[in-house]
C-alpha positions as CSV (number, residue, x, y, z in Angstrom):
1,M,15.0,8.3,18.0
2,S,11.6,6.7,17.3
3,A,10.1,7.0,13.8
4,D,7.6,9.6,12.9
5,H,4.0,8.6,13.9
6,R,3.0,8.6,10.2
7,I,5.8,6.1,9.4
8,E,4.8,4.0,12.3
9,A,1.2,3.9,11.2
10,I,2.1,2.7,7.7
11,T,4.4,0.2,9.2
12,R,1.7,-1.2,11.5
13,R,-0.7,-1.4,8.6
14,L,1.9,-3.4,6.7
15,V,2.5,-5.7,9.6
16,E,-1.2,-6.4,10.0
17,R,-1.7,-7.0,6.3
18,S,1.3,-9.4,6.2
19,K,0.5,-11.6,9.2
20,P,-1.2,-14.4,7.2
21,T,1.9,-14.8,5.1
22,R,4.7,-13.5,7.3
23,E,4.1,-15.8,10.2
24,P,4.2,-19.0,8.2
25,Y,7.3,-17.7,6.4
26,L,9.1,-17.1,9.7
27,D,8.1,-20.5,11.0
28,R,9.7,-22.1,7.9
29,V,12.9,-20.1,8.4
30,Q,13.1,-21.0,12.0
31,R,12.5,-24.7,11.3
32,A,15.2,-24.7,8.7
33,A,17.6,-22.9,10.9
34,S,17.0,-25.2,13.9
35,K,18.4,-28.1,11.9
36,G,21.9,-26.7,12.5
37,V,24.9,-27.1,10.1
38,H,23.3,-28.6,7.0
39,R,26.3,-30.5,5.8
40,A,25.6,-32.9,8.7
41,S,22.6,-34.1,6.8
42,L,24.5,-35.0,3.7
43,A,25.6,-38.6,3.1
44,C,29.3,-39.3,2.7
45,G,29.0,-39.5,-1.0
46,N,27.1,-36.2,-1.2
47,L,29.7,-34.5,0.9
48,A,32.6,-35.9,-1.0
49,H,31.1,-34.5,-4.2
50,G,30.7,-31.2,-2.4
51,F,34.3,-30.7,-1.5
52,A,36.0,-32.8,-4.2
53,V,38.1,-29.9,-5.6
54,C,38.9,-28.3,-2.2
55,S,42.4,-28.3,-0.7
56,S,43.1,-31.0,1.8
57,G,42.8,-28.4,4.6
58,D,39.4,-27.2,3.4
59,K,38.2,-30.8,3.0
60,A,39.2,-31.6,6.6
61,A,37.5,-28.5,7.8
62,L,34.2,-29.1,5.9
63,A,34.2,-32.8,7.0
64,G,34.1,-31.8,10.6
65,D,31.0,-29.6,10.5
66,V,32.6,-27.1,12.8
67,V,34.0,-24.6,10.3
68,P,31.6,-22.2,8.6
69,N,31.4,-22.5,4.8
70,L,30.5,-19.4,2.8
71,G,28.5,-19.8,-0.4
72,I,29.3,-17.3,-3.1
73,I,26.6,-16.5,-5.7
74,T,28.1,-14.4,-8.5
75,A,26.7,-12.4,-11.4
76,Y,30.2,-12.0,-12.9
77,N,30.6,-11.7,-16.6
78,D,33.3,-9.8,-18.5
79,M,31.2,-8.0,-21.0
80,L,29.1,-5.8,-18.7
81,S,30.9,-2.9,-16.9
82,A,29.0,-3.3,-13.6
83,H,29.8,-7.0,-13.2
84,Q,33.3,-7.3,-14.7
85,P,35.0,-6.3,-11.4
86,F,33.5,-9.4,-9.8
87,E,36.1,-11.6,-11.6
88,T,38.6,-11.2,-8.8
89,Y,36.2,-11.3,-5.9
90,P,36.0,-15.1,-5.3
91,A,39.8,-15.2,-4.7
92,L,39.6,-12.3,-2.3
93,I,36.7,-13.8,-0.5
94,R,38.3,-17.3,-0.2
95,E,41.5,-15.7,1.2
96,A,39.5,-13.6,3.7
97,A,37.5,-16.6,4.7
98,R,40.6,-18.7,5.5
99,E,42.0,-15.8,7.5
100,A,38.8,-15.8,9.5
101,G,39.0,-19.6,10.0
102,G,36.4,-20.5,7.4
103,V,36.0,-21.8,3.9
104,A,34.4,-20.2,0.8
105,Q,33.1,-21.8,-2.4
106,V,31.4,-20.4,-5.5
107,A,28.0,-22.0,-5.1
108,G,26.8,-20.8,-8.5
109,G,26.5,-18.1,-11.1
110,V,23.5,-16.2,-12.2
111,P,22.8,-14.4,-15.5
112,A,23.3,-10.7,-15.6
113,M,21.9,-8.8,-18.6
114,C,22.3,-5.1,-19.2
115,D,19.3,-3.0,-20.1
116,G,21.7,-0.5,-21.6
117,V,22.7,-3.0,-24.2
118,T,19.2,-4.4,-24.9
119,Q,17.4,-1.0,-24.8
120,G,15.0,-0.9,-27.7
121,Q,16.1,-4.3,-28.9
122,P,14.2,-7.7,-28.8
123,G,16.3,-8.9,-25.9
124,M,14.8,-6.2,-23.7
125,E,11.6,-8.4,-23.6
126,L,13.6,-10.9,-21.5
127,S,14.8,-8.3,-19.0
128,L,12.1,-8.2,-16.4
129,F,11.7,-11.9,-16.2
130,S,15.4,-12.3,-15.8
131,R,14.9,-11.2,-12.2
132,D,12.9,-14.4,-11.4
133,V,15.3,-16.5,-13.4
134,I,18.2,-15.1,-11.4
135,A,16.3,-16.0,-8.2
136,M,15.8,-19.6,-9.4
137,A,19.5,-19.9,-10.6
138,A,20.7,-18.8,-7.2
139,G,18.4,-21.3,-5.6
140,I,20.0,-24.0,-7.7
141,G,23.4,-23.1,-6.4
142,L,22.3,-23.0,-2.8
143,S,20.3,-26.2,-3.0
144,H,23.5,-28.2,-2.5
145,N,23.0,-27.5,1.2
146,M,26.7,-27.0,1.8
147,F,26.7,-23.5,3.2
148,D,26.4,-21.8,6.6
149,S,26.2,-18.3,5.1
150,T,26.1,-16.6,1.7
151,V,27.5,-13.6,-0.1
152,Y,25.8,-12.2,-3.2
153,L,27.8,-10.5,-5.9
154,G,25.5,-8.4,-8.0
155,V,24.7,-4.8,-8.9
156,C,22.3,-4.0,-11.7
157,D,18.7,-3.7,-12.6
158,K,17.1,-7.2,-12.2
159,I,20.2,-8.9,-10.6
160,V,20.0,-7.5,-7.1
161,P,16.2,-7.9,-6.8
162,G,16.6,-11.5,-8.1
163,L,19.4,-12.2,-5.6
164,M,17.4,-10.8,-2.7
165,I,14.4,-13.0,-3.6
166,A,16.8,-15.9,-3.4
167,A,18.3,-14.7,-0.1
168,L,14.9,-14.5,1.4
169,T,13.8,-17.8,0.0
170,F,16.9,-19.3,1.7
171,G,16.1,-17.0,4.6
172,H,17.6,-19.4,7.2
173,L,21.0,-18.5,6.0
174,P,22.8,-15.2,6.7
175,A,23.3,-13.1,3.5
176,V,25.7,-10.2,2.8
177,F,25.5,-8.3,-0.4
178,V,28.8,-7.2,-1.9
179,P,28.7,-4.4,-4.5
180,A,31.3,-3.5,-7.1
181,G,30.7,0.3,-7.1
182,P,30.2,2.9,-9.8
183,M,32.5,3.7,-12.7
184,T,34.4,6.9,-12.5
185,S,32.7,10.0,-13.9
186,G,32.7,10.5,-17.6
187,L,30.7,12.7,-19.9
188,A,28.2,14.6,-17.9
189,N,24.7,13.0,-18.0
190,D,23.0,16.2,-19.2
191,E,25.4,16.5,-22.1
192,K,24.8,12.9,-23.1
193,V,21.0,13.6,-23.1
194,R,21.6,16.7,-25.2
195,V,23.4,14.8,-27.9
196,R,20.7,12.1,-27.8
197,Q,18.0,14.7,-28.5
198,L,20.1,16.3,-31.3
199,Y,20.4,12.8,-32.8
200,A,16.6,12.3,-32.5
201,E,16.2,15.6,-34.4
202,G,18.7,14.6,-37.1
203,K,21.1,17.4,-36.2
204,V,24.0,15.0,-35.4
205,G,24.9,11.6,-36.8
206,R,25.6,8.2,-35.4
207,A,29.3,8.9,-35.1
208,E,28.7,11.8,-32.8
209,L,26.1,9.9,-30.8
210,L,28.4,6.9,-30.3
211,E,31.2,9.2,-29.2
212,A,29.0,10.7,-26.5
213,E,27.7,7.4,-25.3
214,S,31.3,5.9,-25.2
215,R,32.5,8.9,-23.1
216,S,29.6,8.3,-20.7
217,Y,30.0,4.5,-20.4
218,H,33.7,4.1,-20.4
219,G,35.0,1.7,-17.8
220,P,34.4,-0.8,-15.0
221,G,31.5,-0.2,-12.6
222,T,27.8,0.8,-12.8
223,C,26.6,3.7,-15.0
224,T,26.8,6.8,-13.0
225,F,23.3,8.1,-13.4
226,Y,20.8,7.3,-10.7
227,G,18.8,4.5,-12.3
228,T,17.8,1.1,-11.1
229,A,21.4,-0.2,-10.6
230,N,22.4,2.6,-8.2
231,S,19.0,2.6,-6.6
232,N,19.7,-1.1,-5.9
233,Q,22.9,-0.2,-4.1
234,M,21.1,2.4,-2.0
235,L,18.4,-0.1,-1.0
236,M,20.9,-2.8,0.0
237,E,22.6,-0.4,2.3
238,I,19.6,1.3,3.9
239,M,18.0,-2.1,4.4
240,G,21.1,-3.5,6.1
241,F,22.3,-6.0,3.5
242,H,25.5,-4.1,2.8
243,L,28.2,-3.2,5.3
244,P,28.1,0.5,6.2
245,G,29.5,2.7,3.5
246,A,29.9,0.0,0.9
247,S,27.6,1.1,-1.9
248,F,29.4,3.8,-3.9
249,V,33.2,3.1,-3.6
250,N,34.7,2.8,-7.1
251,P,36.0,-0.6,-8.4
252,G,39.7,-1.4,-8.4
253,T,40.5,0.7,-5.4
254,P,42.2,-0.5,-2.2
255,L,39.1,0.6,-0.2
256,R,36.8,-1.4,-2.5
257,D,39.0,-4.6,-1.9
258,A,39.1,-3.9,1.8
259,L,35.3,-3.7,2.0
260,T,35.0,-7.0,0.1
261,R,37.3,-8.8,2.5
262,E,35.4,-7.3,5.4
263,A,32.1,-8.5,3.9
264,A,33.4,-12.1,3.7
265,K,34.6,-12.1,7.2
266,R,31.4,-10.6,8.5
267,A,29.3,-13.2,6.6
268,L,31.2,-15.9,8.6
269,Q,30.8,-14.1,11.9
270,I,27.0,-14.1,11.6
271,T,26.4,-17.9,11.0
272,A,24.7,-20.2,13.5
273,L,28.2,-21.4,14.5
274,G,28.9,-18.0,16.1
275,N,27.3,-15.7,18.6
276,E,25.6,-13.3,16.2
277,F,23.4,-15.6,14.1
278,T,21.6,-13.3,11.6
279,P,19.4,-15.3,9.2
280,A,18.4,-13.1,6.4
281,G,14.7,-14.0,6.6
282,E,14.5,-12.8,10.3
283,M,16.8,-9.8,9.8
284,I,14.6,-8.3,7.1
285,D,11.2,-7.4,8.4
286,E,8.4,-4.8,7.7
287,R,10.5,-2.0,9.2
288,S,13.4,-2.8,6.9
289,I,11.1,-2.8,3.8
290,I,9.7,0.6,4.9
291,N,13.2,1.9,5.3
292,G,13.9,0.8,1.7
293,V,10.9,2.7,0.4
294,V,11.8,5.8,2.4
295,G,15.3,5.7,0.9
296,L,13.9,5.3,-2.6
297,H,11.7,8.5,-2.2
298,A,14.4,10.5,-0.5
299,T,16.8,9.9,-3.4
300,G,14.4,10.1,-6.3
301,G,15.0,6.4,-7.1
302,S,13.9,4.1,-9.8
303,T,10.3,3.4,-10.7
304,N,11.3,-0.2,-11.3
305,H,11.3,-0.7,-7.6
306,T,7.5,-0.1,-7.4
307,M,7.6,-3.7,-8.8
308,H,10.9,-5.1,-7.4
309,L,10.4,-4.0,-3.8
310,I,6.9,-5.7,-3.9
311,A,8.4,-8.9,-5.3
312,M,11.3,-8.8,-2.9
313,A,9.0,-8.2,0.1
314,R,6.7,-11.0,-0.9
315,A,9.6,-13.5,-0.9
316,G,9.8,-12.7,2.9
317,G,6.0,-13.0,3.4
318,I,5.6,-9.2,3.5
319,Q,2.7,-7.7,1.5
320,L,3.9,-4.3,0.4
321,T,1.5,-2.4,-1.9
322,W,1.6,0.6,-4.3
323,Q,-0.6,2.4,-1.8
324,D,2.0,2.0,0.9
325,I,4.7,3.4,-1.5
326,S,2.5,6.3,-2.6
327,D,1.5,7.2,1.0
328,L,5.2,7.2,2.0
329,S,6.0,9.5,-0.9
330,D,3.7,12.1,0.6
331,I,5.7,12.0,3.8
332,V,9.3,11.7,2.7
333,P,11.1,14.8,1.2
334,L,13.5,14.6,-1.7
335,L,17.0,15.1,-0.2
336,A,19.2,14.1,-3.2
337,R,19.7,15.7,-6.6
338,V,21.3,13.0,-8.8
339,Y,20.8,12.7,-12.5
340,P,18.0,12.6,-13.8
341,N,16.8,14.5,-10.8
342,G,19.8,16.9,-11.0
343,L,23.1,17.4,-12.7
344,A,25.3,15.4,-10.3
345,D,26.1,11.7,-10.7
346,V,26.5,9.1,-8.0
347,N,30.2,9.9,-7.5
348,H,29.2,13.4,-6.7
349,F,26.5,12.1,-4.3
350,H,29.1,9.9,-2.5
351,A,31.6,12.8,-2.3
352,A,28.9,15.1,-0.9
353,G,28.3,12.8,2.0
354,G,26.7,9.8,0.4
355,M,24.7,7.2,2.2
356,G,26.0,8.0,5.7
357,Y,24.9,11.7,5.4
358,L,21.5,10.7,3.9
359,I,20.7,8.1,6.6
360,K,21.8,10.6,9.3
361,Q,19.4,13.2,8.0
362,L,16.5,10.7,7.6
363,L,17.0,9.4,11.1
364,R,17.1,12.9,12.5
365,G,13.8,13.6,10.8
366,G,12.2,10.4,12.3
367,L,11.7,9.0,8.8
368,L,13.6,5.7,9.3
369,H,13.3,2.9,11.7
370,D,16.6,2.8,13.6
371,D,15.6,-0.3,15.6
372,V,16.3,-2.8,12.8
373,R,18.8,-5.7,12.5
374,T,21.4,-5.5,9.8
375,V,24.4,-7.6,8.7
376,Y,26.5,-5.2,10.7
377,G,24.5,-5.6,13.9
378,Q,21.6,-3.8,15.6
379,G,20.5,-0.4,14.6
380,L,20.7,1.7,11.4
381,A,22.6,4.5,13.3
382,A,25.8,2.5,12.7
383,Y,25.4,3.3,9.0
384,T,25.7,7.1,9.5
385,I,29.4,6.9,8.6
386,E,32.0,7.5,5.8
387,P,34.3,4.6,4.9
388,K,38.0,5.2,4.9
389,L,41.1,3.0,4.6
390,N,43.4,2.4,7.6
391,E,47.2,2.2,7.1
392,D,47.1,-1.5,7.5
393,G,44.6,-1.9,4.6
394,T,41.5,-2.5,6.8
395,V,38.3,-0.4,6.7
396,A,37.9,2.6,9.0
397,R,34.7,4.4,9.6
398,Q,34.3,8.0,10.7
399,P,31.1,9.9,11.4
400,A,29.2,11.2,8.4
401,P,29.4,15.0,8.1
402,E,26.9,17.1,9.8
403,D,26.7,19.4,6.8
404,S,26.6,18.3,3.1
405,H,29.8,18.8,1.2
406,D,27.6,20.0,-1.7
407,P,24.2,21.3,-0.8
408,K,23.2,21.3,-4.4
409,V,23.5,17.5,-4.4
410,L,22.5,16.5,-0.8
411,A,20.2,18.6,1.3
412,R,19.4,18.9,5.0
413,I,16.2,17.4,6.3
414,E,15.0,20.9,7.2
415,T,15.5,22.3,3.7
416,P,14.7,19.5,1.2
417,F,14.7,20.0,-2.6
418,Q,11.0,19.2,-2.6
419,A,8.5,18.3,0.1
420,N,7.8,14.8,-1.2
421,G,9.5,11.9,-2.9
422,G,7.7,12.4,-6.2
423,L,6.9,8.7,-6.8
424,K,3.1,8.4,-6.7
425,M,0.3,6.0,-7.6
426,L,-2.3,7.1,-10.0
427,T,-5.8,5.7,-10.1
428,G,-8.8,6.3,-12.4
429,N,-10.9,4.7,-15.1
430,I,-7.8,3.6,-17.0
431,G,-6.6,1.5,-14.0
432,K,-3.7,2.0,-11.7
433,A,-0.3,3.3,-12.6
434,V,2.8,4.9,-11.1
435,I,4.5,8.2,-11.9
436,K,7.9,9.7,-10.9
437,I,7.8,13.5,-11.0
438,S,11.0,14.3,-9.1
439,A,12.6,15.5,-12.4
440,V,9.4,16.9,-13.9
441,K,8.8,20.6,-13.6
442,P,5.7,21.5,-11.5
443,E,3.9,23.1,-14.4
444,R,3.9,19.7,-16.1
445,H,2.5,17.7,-13.2
446,V,-1.0,18.0,-14.7
447,I,-1.4,17.3,-18.5
448,E,-4.8,17.3,-20.3
449,A,-4.5,16.5,-24.0
450,P,-5.9,14.2,-26.7
451,A,-4.6,10.6,-26.9
452,L,-2.5,9.3,-29.8
453,V,-2.4,5.5,-29.6
454,F,0.6,3.3,-30.5
455,H,1.2,-0.4,-30.2
456,S,5.0,-0.2,-30.1
457,Q,7.7,2.4,-29.3
458,Q,8.8,2.1,-32.9
459,D,5.4,3.2,-34.2
460,M,5.7,6.4,-32.1
461,Q,9.3,7.0,-33.2
462,D,8.2,6.6,-36.9
463,A,5.4,9.1,-36.3
464,F,7.9,11.6,-34.8
465,K,10.3,11.2,-37.7
466,R,7.4,11.9,-40.2
467,G,6.7,15.2,-38.3
468,E,3.2,14.0,-37.2
469,L,3.7,14.8,-33.5
470,N,4.1,18.5,-33.4
471,R,1.1,19.1,-31.2
472,D,-0.2,18.6,-27.7
473,F,-0.9,14.9,-27.0
474,V,-0.7,12.0,-24.6
475,A,1.1,9.1,-26.2
476,V,-0.6,5.8,-25.2
477,V,1.8,3.0,-25.9
478,R,0.1,-0.2,-25.0
479,F,0.5,-4.0,-25.3
480,Q,3.8,-3.5,-23.5
481,G,2.9,-5.3,-20.2
482,P,4.3,-8.5,-18.6
483,K,2.0,-10.9,-20.4
484,A,2.1,-9.1,-23.7
485,C,5.8,-9.0,-24.3
486,G,7.7,-9.1,-21.0
487,M,7.2,-5.4,-20.1
488,P,10.3,-3.8,-21.8
489,E,11.6,-0.4,-20.9
490,L,10.6,2.2,-23.4
491,H,13.5,4.6,-23.2
492,K,13.7,5.1,-26.9
493,L,10.6,7.3,-26.5
494,T,12.4,9.7,-24.1
495,P,14.5,11.7,-26.7
496,S,11.6,12.4,-29.0
497,L,9.1,13.2,-26.2
498,G,11.8,15.5,-24.7
499,V,12.3,17.3,-28.0
500,L,8.5,17.9,-28.3
501,Q,8.3,19.2,-24.8
502,D,11.2,21.5,-25.4
503,R,9.3,22.9,-28.4
504,G,6.6,24.0,-26.1
505,Y,4.0,21.2,-26.6
506,K,2.1,19.6,-23.7
507,V,3.1,15.9,-23.9
508,A,2.9,12.9,-21.6
509,L,3.1,9.2,-21.8
510,V,0.7,6.5,-20.6
511,T,1.9,2.9,-21.0
512,D,1.6,-0.6,-19.5
513,G,5.3,-0.8,-20.1
514,R,8.2,0.5,-18.1
515,M,10.5,3.6,-18.1
516,S,12.6,2.8,-15.0
517,G,15.1,4.9,-13.0
518,A,16.2,7.0,-16.0
519,S,12.6,8.4,-16.2
520,G,13.2,12.1,-16.6
521,K,11.5,15.4,-17.4
522,V,8.4,14.1,-19.4
523,P,5.4,13.1,-17.2
524,A,4.9,9.4,-17.7
525,A,2.1,7.2,-16.2
526,I,3.8,3.8,-16.4
527,H,3.1,0.2,-15.3
528,V,-0.6,0.7,-16.1
529,T,-2.6,-2.3,-14.8
530,P,-4.7,-4.2,-15.8
531,E,-2.5,-4.3,-18.9
532,A,-4.0,-4.2,-22.5
533,V,-3.5,-7.9,-23.2
534,D,-5.7,-8.7,-20.2
535,G,-8.5,-6.5,-21.6
536,G,-7.5,-3.6,-19.3
537,A,-9.1,-0.2,-19.9
538,I,-6.0,1.1,-21.6
539,A,-7.0,-1.2,-24.5
540,K,-10.2,0.8,-24.9
541,I,-8.6,4.2,-25.5
542,R,-8.9,5.7,-29.0
543,D,-7.1,8.4,-30.9
544,G,-8.6,11.8,-29.9
545,D,-9.9,10.8,-26.5
546,M,-9.2,13.5,-24.0
547,L,-6.9,12.2,-21.2
548,R,-6.0,13.8,-18.0
549,L,-2.9,12.9,-16.1
550,D,-2.9,14.6,-12.7
551,A,0.1,13.8,-10.5
552,V,-1.1,16.3,-7.9
553,S,-4.4,14.6,-7.1
554,G,-3.1,11.2,-8.2
555,T,-5.6,10.5,-11.0
556,L,-5.4,9.1,-14.5
557,E,-8.6,9.4,-16.5
558,V,-10.2,9.2,-19.9
559,L,-12.6,12.2,-19.9
560,L,-15.6,10.3,-21.2
561,D,-18.8,9.3,-19.4
562,A,-18.6,5.9,-17.8
563,E,-21.3,4.3,-19.9
564,T,-19.7,5.2,-23.2
565,F,-16.2,4.2,-22.1
566,N,-17.2,1.0,-20.4
567,A,-19.3,-0.1,-23.4
568,R,-16.3,-0.1,-25.7
569,E,-14.6,-3.3,-26.8
570,A,-11.0,-3.7,-25.7
571,V,-8.7,-3.8,-28.7
572,K,-6.8,-7.0,-29.4
573,I,-3.7,-7.2,-31.6
574,D,-1.5,-9.9,-33.1
575,L,1.5,-10.3,-30.8
576,S,3.2,-13.1,-32.7
577,E,6.1,-10.8,-33.7
578,N,7.0,-10.7,-30.0
579,E,7.1,-14.5,-29.5
580,Y,10.3,-15.5,-31.3
581,G,13.8,-14.4,-31.7
582,M,16.6,-13.5,-29.2
583,G,15.3,-16.2,-26.8
584,R,11.8,-14.8,-26.5
585,E,10.3,-18.2,-27.4
586,L,12.0,-19.7,-24.2
587,F,10.1,-17.2,-22.1
588,A,6.6,-18.0,-23.4
589,P,5.6,-19.9,-20.3
590,L,6.7,-17.0,-18.1
591,R,4.6,-14.5,-20.1
592,R,1.5,-16.7,-19.7
593,V,1.8,-16.8,-15.9
594,A,3.2,-13.3,-15.1
595,G,1.4,-11.4,-12.4
596,P,0.3,-7.8,-12.7
597,A,2.7,-4.9,-12.1
598,D,1.1,-3.9,-8.8
599,M,1.9,-7.4,-7.5
600,G,5.5,-7.3,-8.6
601,A,5.0,-8.6,-12.2
602,S,6.5,-11.9,-10.9
603,V,6.2,-15.5,-12.2
604,L,7.0,-16.8,-8.7
605,Y,4.2,-15.4,-6.5
């Protein structure tokens, strides 16, 4: 089935815009791929270092340049739940590679930080830039030029985008992404949020809060709400970097191990030494990127990907914009209700039909490009499946269900939960911003109220605790952008704003910081650009200015005449408190060169 004419039009627009960068990129990929097996270019001393610790059999295989070598890039660490399962993956992958007649080596490790641990802490100011550091770290591992194909072991917020930037930078190599899966379901997400709001109001203590959090985050795997980490997994599958059905199988299960073994063998099958050579840079094209954005809207995914998808696409010479993302949101209906857009978690989503059902519905509605390349082969229709385990321990795939196993979690294309994806661009005299309204009630899609200006989330929390915020207002939390302090997520604002909204006040947030995939029921215009530290208009707002956030018409305005507002001086503040401690001093050069949010907030492009 061909894609809807509106999807085709946006895709053509993206292709035309990208030609000046995409064509030179593809030329570089093809020139690198044409050199053949790259170990042949290594001097004997180079190669001896490269396989010094291999077994005698692997050494002989690598010396001959006829056996494919699989490079493993891993984000393993044993503190973070999402990445702890990767401890055993290299051994599984090496074994599977040998069974397939190949070799596998860990090429390098990359850092993996958890936004859940650093939320509201100084370390959060390193979070966004860790994406580009991860890309560079992966590049160091692959620079040894020993590999015919790659597998990437990563899951969470900045890790997968960083790894994909690396995969497209080394786009002459095939790349298969291997997930670890979500943890089993714990305390329901809505109950967790209820306890957080009670804590914000002082109605329960730290012990009760910690108990609720511990029951929510309780074992190996990703957090089960639909934030950036699980949006990453959806994206890797719908863009063809995962094997079909791989995204949401729990860690430590036989099926999870079988999928990992299969991924290793598939990565070896698609090298230049075989008949299905699939270099990542050629595999991912404008249609694949559009498919990713469609999946993001259909599932109510993370607002972080309004930056990450742009940065990832740029690594492949593709010039995605916020306007593209917003225009697609108007076309793509919301088909999934996963917390914070509903009560279900990702395990419920998977049980209801998961990615196979979602892709089947979107293809039936003409909202995806089926004619794309993937690591599994040609065509996205191959992903309309459910993964199972054969008696011999290999992966079986059966057709995804025609009907959702839980219509409250996954809807049919004809009867969506809402008509659009709810992730929109806002424009106006404050600049550009994005907003996610898939979890915001319709009566709160337009907020007009006076501004209250804060220069940190702690300032606003303190005002809430003093009882100063029991009113209608728009919180303007500025100097939180990439250049100011690394653009931290501001989720500590969520409980207090939620409490005020529940009390009946009209509240909203405007910030040049981030809120991410956990953005919930409070309307929030985020990623405002130009940011305050660059003299953006957000730095001209004063307490009491009337602001209008309109997610229906897509506008964000200070309700002042242009002459008065433009004549104001942009506020400047002392940011020295953000420059030291918890490694922030190491990232000073990155803050200086960071790009704007609508260009991916990257230090690389």
